[in-house]
C-alpha positions as CSV (number, residue, x, y, z in Angstrom):
1,M,-25.9,-7.9,19.6
2,P,-23.1,-10.5,18.8
3,A,-21.5,-10.5,15.4
4,D,-20.1,-13.3,13.3
5,L,-16.8,-11.5,12.6
6,A,-14.6,-9.0,14.3
7,V,-12.1,-7.1,12.1
8,I,-9.4,-5.8,14.4
9,G,-7.7,-2.8,12.7
10,L,-9.7,-0.6,10.3
11,G,-6.8,0.6,8.1
12,P,-5.8,-0.4,4.6
13,Y,-6.1,-4.2,5.3
14,G,-9.1,-4.2,7.6
15,L,-11.5,-1.9,5.8
16,P,-11.5,-4.0,2.5
17,L,-12.1,-7.2,4.5
18,A,-15.0,-5.6,6.4
19,Q,-16.5,-4.3,3.2
20,A,-16.3,-7.8,1.6
21,A,-17.8,-9.4,4.7
22,V,-20.7,-7.0,4.9
23,A,-21.4,-7.5,1.1
24,A,-21.4,-11.3,1.8
25,G,-24.1,-10.9,4.4
26,I,-21.8,-11.5,7.4
27,S,-22.6,-9.5,10.5
28,T,-19.3,-7.6,11.1
29,L,-17.9,-5.7,14.0
30,G,-15.0,-3.3,13.5
31,Y,-12.4,-2.5,16.2
32,R,-9.8,0.2,15.7
33,T,-6.3,-0.4,16.9
34,G,-5.1,3.2,16.4
35,P,-5.1,6.2,14.0
36,E,-5.2,3.9,11.0
37,A,-4.8,5.1,7.4
38,G,-8.0,3.9,5.8
39,S,-10.9,5.7,4.3
40,L,-14.3,5.1,2.8
41,S,-16.3,7.3,0.5
42,P,-19.7,8.4,2.0
43,A,-21.5,6.0,-0.4
44,E,-19.3,3.1,0.7
45,L,-19.9,3.9,4.4
46,R,-23.6,4.1,3.9
47,R,-23.6,0.7,2.2
48,M,-21.7,-0.8,5.1
49,L,-23.9,0.7,7.8
50,S,-27.0,-0.4,6.0
51,G,-25.5,-3.9,5.7
52,G,-25.2,-4.1,9.5
53,F,-21.6,-3.0,10.0
54,R,-20.8,-1.3,13.3
55,T,-17.8,-0.4,15.3
56,A,-17.2,-1.9,18.7
57,A,-18.2,0.1,21.8
58,G,-15.4,-1.6,23.7
59,P,-13.0,-4.6,23.6
60,A,-15.4,-6.8,25.5
61,E,-17.4,-7.2,22.3
62,L,-14.5,-9.1,20.8
63,G,-15.4,-12.0,23.0
64,R,-18.8,-12.5,21.3
65,V,-17.7,-13.3,17.8
66,R,-17.0,-16.6,16.0
67,T,-14.1,-15.3,13.9
68,A,-11.6,-12.5,14.7
69,V,-9.2,-11.3,12.0
70,I,-6.2,-9.1,13.0
71,C,-5.6,-6.5,10.3
72,A,-3.5,-4.1,12.3
73,P,-1.0,-2.1,10.2
74,T,2.7,-2.9,10.2
75,T,5.1,-0.3,9.1
76,A,8.9,-0.1,8.6
77,G,10.7,0.3,11.9
78,P,13.9,2.2,12.5
79,D,16.0,-0.9,11.7
80,G,14.2,-1.5,8.4
81,G,12.3,-4.4,9.8
82,L,8.5,-4.4,10.4
83,D,7.1,-2.8,13.5
84,L,4.7,-5.2,15.1
85,S,3.6,-3.0,17.9
86,Q,0.0,-2.6,16.6
87,V,-0.3,-6.4,16.0
88,E,0.9,-6.9,19.6
89,A,-1.6,-4.4,21.0
90,A,-4.4,-6.1,19.0
91,A,-3.4,-9.5,20.2
92,R,-3.2,-8.4,23.9
93,T,-6.7,-6.8,23.6
94,L,-8.2,-9.8,22.0
95,S,-6.6,-12.3,24.3
96,T,-8.3,-11.1,27.4
97,H,-11.7,-11.7,25.8
98,L,-10.9,-14.7,23.7
99,R,-13.4,-17.6,24.1
100,P,-13.0,-21.3,23.2
101,H,-13.8,-22.4,19.6
102,T,-13.1,-18.9,18.2
103,T,-11.1,-18.8,15.0
104,V,-8.3,-16.2,15.0
105,I,-6.7,-15.2,11.7
106,L,-3.7,-12.9,11.2
107,E,-3.9,-10.8,7.9
108,S,-1.3,-8.1,8.8
109,P,1.9,-8.3,6.7
110,V,4.4,-10.0,9.0
111,P,7.8,-11.8,8.8
112,P,7.7,-15.6,8.6
113,G,7.3,-17.2,12.0
114,T,5.2,-14.4,13.5
115,T,2.0,-16.3,13.9
116,E,3.6,-19.2,15.8
117,E,6.4,-17.4,17.7
118,F,4.9,-14.0,18.4
119,L,1.1,-14.1,18.1
120,R,0.4,-17.5,19.6
121,P,2.2,-16.9,22.9
122,L,0.4,-13.5,23.3
123,L,-3.0,-15.1,22.7
124,E,-2.4,-18.1,24.9
125,E,-0.9,-16.1,27.8
126,G,-3.7,-13.6,27.9
127,S,-6.6,-16.1,27.5
128,G,-5.3,-19.2,29.3
129,L,-6.4,-21.1,26.2
130,R,-4.3,-23.4,23.9
131,A,-4.1,-22.6,20.2
132,G,-5.0,-25.6,18.1
133,R,-6.9,-27.2,20.9
134,D,-9.1,-24.6,22.5
135,F,-9.2,-22.1,19.6
136,H,-8.2,-22.1,16.0
137,L,-5.2,-20.0,14.8
138,A,-4.3,-19.3,11.2
139,C,-2.5,-16.8,8.9
140,S,-4.0,-15.5,5.7
141,P,-1.8,-12.8,4.0
142,T,-3.7,-9.8,2.8
143,R,-4.1,-9.3,-0.9
144,V,-5.5,-5.8,-1.3
145,D,-4.9,-3.7,-4.4
146,P,-6.6,-0.3,-3.6
147,G,-8.6,1.1,-6.4
148,N,-8.4,-2.0,-8.6
149,R,-11.8,-2.6,-10.0
150,D,-10.9,-5.8,-11.8
151,F,-9.7,-7.8,-8.8
152,T,-11.8,-7.7,-5.7
153,P,-11.9,-9.9,-2.6
154,E,-14.5,-12.0,-4.3
155,N,-12.4,-13.1,-7.3
156,T,-8.9,-12.9,-5.6
157,P,-7.9,-16.3,-4.2
158,K,-7.1,-16.4,-0.5
159,V,-4.1,-18.3,0.9
160,I,-4.6,-19.9,4.3
161,G,-2.1,-21.6,6.6
162,G,-3.4,-22.9,9.9
163,L,-1.5,-24.1,13.0
164,T,-3.2,-27.5,12.6
165,P,-5.2,-29.0,9.8
166,A,-8.4,-28.2,11.8
167,C,-7.3,-24.6,12.1
168,T,-6.8,-24.4,8.3
169,E,-10.2,-25.8,7.6
170,S,-11.9,-23.5,10.1
171,A,-10.3,-20.5,8.4
172,A,-11.1,-21.9,5.0
173,A,-14.7,-22.2,5.9
174,F,-14.8,-18.5,6.8
175,Y,-13.0,-17.3,3.7
176,S,-15.1,-19.5,1.4
177,R,-18.0,-17.1,2.2
178,L,-16.0,-14.2,0.8
179,T,-14.0,-15.6,-2.2
180,D,-14.4,-17.9,-5.1
181,K,-11.1,-19.8,-4.3
182,V,-9.3,-20.8,-1.2
183,V,-5.7,-22.0,-1.4
184,R,-4.4,-24.1,1.5
185,A,-0.7,-23.6,2.5
186,R,1.2,-26.2,4.5
187,G,1.2,-24.0,7.5
188,P,1.4,-20.4,8.9
189,R,5.1,-20.0,7.9
190,E,4.3,-20.8,4.3
191,A,1.4,-18.4,4.3
192,E,3.4,-15.6,5.8
193,T,6.2,-16.2,3.3
194,V,3.7,-15.9,0.4
195,Q,3.2,-12.3,1.5
196,L,6.9,-11.8,1.6
197,L,7.5,-13.2,-1.9
198,E,4.6,-11.2,-3.4
199,T,5.7,-7.9,-1.9
200,N,9.4,-8.4,-2.8
201,Y,8.5,-9.4,-6.3
202,R,6.8,-6.1,-6.8
203,H,9.6,-4.0,-5.3
204,V,12.4,-5.9,-7.1
205,N,10.8,-5.6,-10.5
206,I,10.0,-1.9,-10.0
207,A,13.6,-1.4,-9.0
208,L,14.7,-3.1,-12.3
209,V,12.7,-0.7,-14.5
210,N,13.7,2.3,-12.3
211,E,17.3,1.5,-13.0
212,M,16.6,0.9,-16.6
213,A,14.9,4.4,-16.7
214,V,18.1,6.0,-15.6
215,L,20.2,4.0,-18.0
216,C,17.9,4.6,-21.0
217,H,17.9,8.3,-20.4
218,D,21.7,8.4,-20.4
219,L,21.6,6.3,-23.7
220,G,18.9,8.4,-25.3
221,V,16.6,5.4,-25.4
222,D,12.8,5.7,-25.0
223,L,12.2,3.2,-22.2
224,W,8.4,3.6,-22.4
225,D,8.6,2.4,-26.0
226,V,10.8,-0.5,-25.0
227,I,8.3,-1.6,-22.4
228,R,5.4,-1.2,-24.9
229,C,7.2,-3.6,-27.3
230,A,8.4,-6.0,-24.6
231,E,4.9,-6.6,-23.1
232,T,3.8,-8.0,-26.4
233,K,5.8,-11.1,-25.5
234,P,3.2,-13.7,-24.5
235,F,5.4,-15.6,-22.1
236,G,8.2,-15.0,-19.6
237,F,7.7,-11.2,-19.2
238,Q,5.4,-9.1,-17.1
239,A,5.5,-5.3,-17.6
240,F,6.4,-3.0,-14.7
241,R,6.8,0.7,-15.1
242,P,9.2,3.2,-13.5
243,G,8.2,6.1,-11.4
244,P,9.4,8.7,-8.8
245,G,9.5,6.0,-6.1
246,V,7.5,3.2,-4.5
247,G,4.8,4.1,-2.1
248,G,2.1,2.0,-0.4
249,H,1.6,0.1,2.7
250,A,3.4,-3.1,1.8
251,V,7.0,-2.9,3.0
252,P,9.7,-5.0,1.3
253,G,10.8,-7.5,3.8
254,D,13.4,-10.1,4.6
255,L,13.8,-13.2,6.8
256,S,15.1,-11.2,9.8
257,R,13.2,-13.3,12.3
258,A,15.2,-16.3,10.9
259,G,18.5,-14.3,11.0
260,R,18.6,-14.1,7.2
261,S,18.6,-11.3,4.8
262,L,17.8,-11.0,1.1
263,R,20.5,-9.2,-0.8
264,M,18.4,-8.6,-3.9
265,V,15.6,-7.0,-1.8
266,E,18.1,-4.7,-0.1
267,L,19.5,-3.7,-3.4
268,A,16.0,-3.1,-4.8
269,R,15.2,-0.9,-1.8
270,Q,18.3,1.2,-2.4
271,V,17.5,1.7,-6.1
272,N,13.9,2.6,-5.4
273,D,14.8,4.9,-2.5
274,Q,17.1,6.9,-4.9
275,M,14.3,7.7,-7.3
276,P,12.9,10.9,-5.6
277,R,16.5,12.3,-5.6
278,Y,16.8,11.3,-9.3
279,V,13.5,13.1,-10.2
280,V,14.8,16.3,-8.5
281,Q,18.1,16.0,-10.4
282,R,16.3,15.7,-13.7
283,A,14.1,18.7,-12.7
284,A,17.1,20.8,-11.9
285,A,18.8,19.8,-15.2
286,L,15.7,20.6,-17.2
287,L,15.5,24.1,-15.7
288,N,19.2,24.6,-16.3
289,E,18.8,23.6,-20.0
290,H,16.2,26.4,-20.3
291,G,18.3,29.0,-18.6
292,K,16.7,28.8,-15.2
293,S,17.9,27.9,-11.8
294,A,16.1,25.6,-9.3
295,R,16.6,28.3,-6.7
296,G,13.6,30.6,-6.9
297,A,11.9,28.5,-9.6
298,R,8.2,28.0,-9.4
299,I,7.5,24.2,-9.5
300,L,4.1,22.6,-9.6
301,L,3.7,19.0,-8.4
302,L,0.8,17.1,-10.0
303,G,-0.6,14.1,-8.0
304,V,0.8,13.6,-4.5
305,T,-0.8,10.3,-3.6
306,Y,1.0,7.0,-3.9
307,K,-1.6,5.5,-6.3
308,P,-3.8,7.0,-9.0
309,D,-7.3,8.0,-8.2
310,L,-7.0,7.4,-4.5
311,A,-6.5,9.8,-1.5
312,D,-4.0,7.4,0.1
313,Q,-0.6,9.1,0.8
314,Q,1.1,6.2,2.5
315,A,4.9,6.4,1.8
316,T,4.2,8.6,-1.3
317,P,7.5,9.7,-3.0
318,A,5.9,13.2,-3.4
319,Q,7.0,14.1,0.1
320,E,10.7,13.6,-0.5
321,V,10.5,15.2,-4.0
322,A,9.0,18.3,-2.4
323,V,11.5,18.4,0.4
324,R,14.5,18.1,-1.9
325,L,13.1,20.8,-4.2
326,M,12.6,23.1,-1.2
327,E,16.2,22.5,-0.1
328,L,17.3,23.7,-3.6
329,G,15.4,26.9,-3.0
330,A,12.4,26.2,-5.3
331,S,9.0,27.5,-4.6
332,V,6.7,24.4,-4.6
333,S,3.0,24.2,-5.0
334,Y,0.8,21.2,-5.8
335,H,-2.4,20.1,-7.4
336,D,-4.3,16.9,-6.5
337,P,-8.1,16.4,-6.9
338,H,-8.1,13.9,-4.0
339,I,-6.0,16.0,-1.5
340,P,-7.5,19.3,-0.4
341,S,-4.6,20.2,1.8
342,W,-1.0,19.0,2.0
343,S,1.9,19.7,4.4
344,V,5.6,19.0,4.0
345,L,7.9,19.2,7.0
346,D,4.9,20.5,9.0
347,R,4.5,23.4,6.6
348,P,1.4,23.7,4.4
349,V,2.1,23.6,0.6
350,P,0.1,26.0,-1.5
351,R,-2.6,24.3,-3.5
352,A,-3.3,25.3,-7.1
353,D,-7.0,26.0,-7.6
354,S,-6.9,26.5,-11.3
355,L,-4.8,23.7,-12.8
356,Y,-4.2,25.2,-16.2
357,E,-3.3,28.7,-14.9
358,A,-0.9,27.1,-12.3
359,A,0.8,25.0,-15.0
360,A,1.2,28.0,-17.3
361,D,2.6,30.1,-14.4
362,A,5.0,27.5,-13.2
363,D,8.6,27.3,-14.5
364,L,8.3,23.5,-14.3
365,T,5.4,21.1,-13.8
366,I,6.2,17.6,-12.6
367,L,3.6,14.8,-13.0
368,L,4.1,12.5,-10.0
369,Q,0.8,10.7,-10.2
370,Q,-1.5,10.0,-13.1
371,H,-5.0,10.7,-11.9
372,R,-7.8,10.0,-14.4
373,T,-9.0,13.6,-14.2
374,Y,-5.8,15.0,-15.7
375,D,-6.0,16.1,-19.3
376,L,-2.4,15.5,-20.0
377,Q,-2.6,16.6,-23.6
378,G,-4.0,19.9,-22.5
379,L,-1.4,20.2,-19.7
380,S,1.4,19.6,-22.1
381,V,0.3,22.5,-24.1
382,K,-0.2,24.9,-21.2
383,A,2.9,24.0,-19.1
384,Q,6.1,25.9,-19.8
385,L,8.1,22.7,-19.0
386,L,6.5,19.3,-18.1
387,L,8.5,16.4,-16.6
388,D,6.4,13.2,-16.8
389,T,7.6,10.6,-14.3
390,R,4.8,8.1,-15.3
391,G,5.1,8.0,-19.1
392,A,1.5,9.1,-19.3
393,T,1.8,12.0,-21.7
394,P,1.7,11.5,-25.5
395,T,5.1,10.9,-27.1
396,G,7.0,14.2,-27.6
397,A,4.5,16.2,-25.5
398,A,6.7,16.2,-22.4
399,H,10.1,15.2,-21.0
400,R,9.8,11.7,-19.7
401,L,11.6,10.2,-16.7
């Protein structure tokens, strides 16, 4: 049975789109592009299936939809740029089944110029059709904040940049069924660069507070209190908070396809990449202050996901923190209500079943992620030493980053 929409890529970008489309009453077909990092709770899966969602039996079904949205994951490549191999594979698969009048939209995070210079030739070569004449082509950067209950696809504006005005309007007609507001960009390059700006904005501002955290610790200043006071300013300031590193699926980018680089973004990446090492340095110093060595110390890591209350481990700094602690000779265990098993360097890390007993037994407990289920007041009482990298514990109850 033909579907109105094909979501190509059922990872962190495709699944939220598919959920929103099903909720809006759009018959939706899902097509996997690889071993994608996306998950649904059993209740969410039941709702989607009851709403008519189904996965494609084969690529031929992609030729029977009105709109195809490419949501294939893009990750950092060896050179620091984005790896577009899954986008390429999705485009080649779609192109051999593409029919006239179909609207093709790219949602994957990509460098500026990708829609016109990379995606368009692949689609035209494989289909024999002409973008902007035989089929519509547009870019609409993904705006997904996993776990955010305040901002959903319905109330998050969608930016759209089409190859032609008609392409933009065709994509806008589709997204207007999902969201309250559609924002038209001048073209695909502008839409792609929106994603670049939004991602870099996050990384640069996190880098600023991460660097402030190191400085404030050296000065004996409570940065968390500084942020609390600063965010009362009603203009010109948005609060970001430090942490053990920056995880997630959005990779800070540059203008590499245009032969340009962004020095501020590169510096921010360097600052953020140093945070796991800094956390380990602070951990070793804390142990030393209490007459213990990192070698042989029992260290419990709390929360190993990149975001609170989610099972997503994409680029979580917990991995590097664990590796560096193990290199110092520490005995590392973990607790996370969302992660039943965890491996580091292909070795399973022991999981603490009884949180309070494990915290009491550990020489040092490090809070890496603040899940709602954690009773931080109780943990601060039970733990021998508690290093809080999220500023989540009550003042004076733990050593803060």
